[in-house]
C-alpha positions in Angstrom: 112.8 79.2 166.5 112.2 82.9 167.4 114.8 82.8 170.1 117.3 81.3 167.6 116.7 84.2 165.2 116.6 86.9 167.9 119.6 85.9 170.0 122.7 88.0 169.9 125.0 85.0 169.9 126.6 84.5 166.5 125.8 81.3 164.6 129.5 80.7 164.2 131.4 81.0 167.5 134.9 81.3 165.9 135.5 84.1 163.5 137.0 83.7 160.0 136.9 80.9 157.4 138.1 78.2 159.8 135.2 78.8 162.2 132.7 78.8 159.4 134.2 75.6 157.9 134.0 73.9 161.3 130.4 74.9 161.8 129.4 73.7 158.3 131.4 70.4 158.8 129.6 69.7 162.0 126.2 70.2 160.3 127.0 67.9 157.3 125.9 64.6 159.0 122.4 66.0 159.5 121.8 66.9 155.9 120.3 64.7 153.2 120.5 66.9 150.1 124.0 65.9 149.0 124.9 62.5 147.8 127.8 60.6 149.4 129.9 61.3 146.3 129.2 65.1 146.8 129.9 65.0 150.5 133.3 63.5 150.2 135.1 66.4 148.4 133.1 69.0 150.5 134.2 67.3 153.7 137.8 67.2 152.5 137.7 70.9 151.6 136.1 71.9 154.9 138.8 69.8 156.8 141.5 71.7 154.9 139.9 75.1 155.7 139.4 74.3 159.3 143.0 73.3 159.9 
C-alpha cells in the first residue's frame, strides 16, 4: 500500500476525461456499492466519455 501511495506513476495513465473514464470503467466490476440499476447508466456515461 505504501508503494502505491508513494510511486510517481499517475493513477490514470491517459490524461483528460477519457482516461479517467476508462480507469473508472475498468474498476466498476470490482465494486459492490452500486446496484445493478445504478451501474447501467454509469457504465453508459463512462463509455460515452471514453470514446
